[in-house]
N, C-alpha and C positions, 0 to 999 in steps of 0.2 A: 039268783042262784050264783054261788061262787064257782067260776070255771077254772080256778087255779091261777089265773093271770092277775097278779097284783101290781102290774106296771113295773117300770124300770127301778132297780134298787139305787138308792142315793150313792154318789161317789163317796169313798171313805176318806175323811179328813182325820188328822191326828191331833186331838185336843191336848195331848201330852207335850207337844212341841211348844217352844216359847213364842213361835210365830202365831199371831191371832188367826182365828178361823177365817175372818173376812179376807185377810191377806193371803192365806193359803188358796182360797177360791180365786182371788185376783191372779196369783201366780199361775194357776192351772189355765185360766181363761187367756191370760196373756201369752202363754206358750202356744195355745191353739191358734191364736191370731198370728203370732210371729212365724209359725211353721206353715201357715196357709190353710189349716183345717177350717178356720173361719176367715175366708178371704175378704178382700176389700169390698165394701159396699153391700155386704150381707148383713141381715138382721140376726143378732145373737139372742141368747136366752133372755126372756123377760125376768123381772124380779121374782115372780111366782115360780117360773120354770127353774131358775137358778136355785131358789130355795128348796124345791123338790129334788132336783138333781143331786145337790150336795148335802141334803139333809140338814140345812141350817135355817135359822129364822129369816123372815122377810127383811128385817132390819140389817142382818149380816149380809144378805144377798145384795141389798141396795148399796151398802157401803163398798162392797167389792166392785160393783159396776160403776159407782161414782169414782172410785180410784182409777179404774181403767180410763174413764173419761178425762179425769184430771191429768193423766199421763199421755193423753193424745192418741189412745188406741181406739176409742169409740166415741160416738156422739149420741147423747141421749136427748130425745125430743118427745114431748108429751103428745100422745096419740100416734106416734110413728115408731116408737120402740127404741132400741139401742142398736145402732148401726156401726159397723166397722169402718173406720176412716184411716187405719194404718196401712201403708203400702210398704212392702219389703223393699228397701233401698237398692239392693243389688242381688243378683242371683248368687247362690252359694258357690264358693270356690270348691272345686272337686279335685281330689287327688286320688291316685290309685297305687296299689301295691306293685303291679306290673310296671317295669321301667321306672322304679322308685327314684333313682338318682337323676335320671333325665327329667322326670316330672318335677322334681324339686328345683332344678335349674330353670326350667321353663316358668315355674311359678315365680321365682325370683325376678325374672325378666319382665313378667306381665303385671306385677303388683308394685305398689309403692311402699317404701319403708321409712320409718322415723327412728333415728338412733337416740335412745334415752341415756345410755351410759357406755363408756369404753375405757377400760383400765386393765391393770395387771394385779392379780390377787394371789394369795396362797389358797390352794384348793382345799375344800373340805373333804371328808372321807369319801363321799359319793363321787365327787369329781375326780379325785386322785385314783380311785378304783377304775372309773370309766376310761380315763386317759392313761392308766398304767404309769403314773408318775409319783414321785415322792411328795409327801404332804408339806415339805419345806421348800419345794420348788415354786415357781411362779407360772401362772397360766393367764392367757388373755381372756377377759370376761367382757361380753358385750350384751346389752339388753336393747331389743328393738320391738317396735310395733309395726306389723305389716297390714296394709289396707288395700282394698280394691274399690275403685271409683270413689275414693274418699271415705269409705266406711271401714273401720278397723275390724279385723277378724282374728288376728293372732298376736300373742305376746311371747316373744322368743328370747331365751337366755342361752347364749352359746359360750363354750369354753374351748380354747385352742391351745396346744402346747406353745410355750413362749417362743421357741426357735422358729415356729411357723408364723405365729402372730406378729412378730416383728417385721415381717415382709410386707405388711399393709397397714394402713392408717384407719382411723375412725371415719374420715371422709370417704375412703375407698369403700368401707362397709356400708356406708349410708347410700351409696350409689350403685353398687354391684353386688350380685349374689355371692354369698360366702363360698359356695362350691367353685365358682369361677375364680375367686381370689386364691383358694387353695391350689387350684390347677396352675394359676399364674406363678405361684411360688415354687412350682416344680413337683407338687404332690400328684401322684397318679392314684386316683381313687379306685379302690377295688370292690368294696362292698359296704353295706350298712346293716346294722342290727337295730331293730325298732320294737318298742313296747307301747301299746295303746291302753289307756285306762281313763278314768274320770276323776274330776276333783271339783272343788268349789272356788269361786273367785274371792281373793282377799281384797283388802282395801285398795292397794295400788293397782292390781290388775283390773278390778271392776271399774275404776276410774278411767283407765287407759282404753278399755274396750267398750265403754259406754254401757255398763251393766250395773245391776243392783248388787250390793254386797251379798256374797253367798250364792250367786247364780251358778248353775252347773256349767262345767267346761269339759271339753275333750282334752285330755292330757297325753302328749306324745313325747317319749324320750327316745333319742336316736344316737348311736355311736357310729361314726363313719371311719372306715379303715382304709389304709393305702394298700397297694398290691402286696406288700410284705406283711399284711395283717397287723400293722401298727396303728393304734387309734390316732386320728388327726383332728377329730372334732367330736364334742359332746354337746348335744342340744336338748333343751327342755322347752317344749312348745305348749302353750295353752291356747285353745281355739274356741271361738264362739260356735256352738253346735248349729245355730240357725244360719250361719254364714260359711260354714266349712263342712264338707261331707267327704267321708272316706269311702272310696269305691273299689270293689274288687270283683274279679270274675272267677268263679269256682268251677272246677271240672271234676267229674267222677273218675277216679283212678283205681287201679288194682284189679284183681281177678274177681270172679263172680261171688266168691265166698268172703271176700274181705275188701269190698269197695269202700272208699271214703272220699270226702271232699278235699280238694287240694287247689292251691293257687298255681301250681306248676303247670306249665304247658308242655305238650309232647314235642 
């Protein structure tokens, strides 16, 4: 007799995408391993279970699991199943909204940076608008990769007005946080305006962060202002979501009829 329970529905894959189905399965399982949903030394789905879960053929499931094994995420042994051998190399870097500028300075001191480029360029429309400068002026542009315990987690592109940028060198930026260099140049930082979204890794970023082309990234754009509300820095940061977490504490504010969530503290 049918009791209405037909078992779990297969995960939905999109056969309209150019990415083959076996690779879509691979990406989903890899993410579960990287985020700890399938932790080290646990047995993951068998070929049959993978086939049923994702609604694909046994051959497709086998190919996805084999690709995970080839990339060092799992080990496949006859009679013992598929076991996770991936260990997350470092705990995720955590940042918070509260005390934003202080947290950014601390992160700069506790992590390592590799300077990829340092030069002066004409700003495009986006940069000119952010720094409130003319598009025929020059701004300092620097590209850096930041790491924790040798594992890269962010790809940072910063723009600074030329008159501020001339106060420090590429060597300075490779060894000290940018906020500290701004303060050394006489800038008194007042506030920052930040936007968080998502994007995909292009060829350069994926190579520098150790990711596959098209991997999802956390995208953060921030404009830092001095106490006169003049922009002194524009940064575009791309972060690995498995190695960087954004943390905030929300409080219920307002009267009984119009309560809402806010990051503001009383």
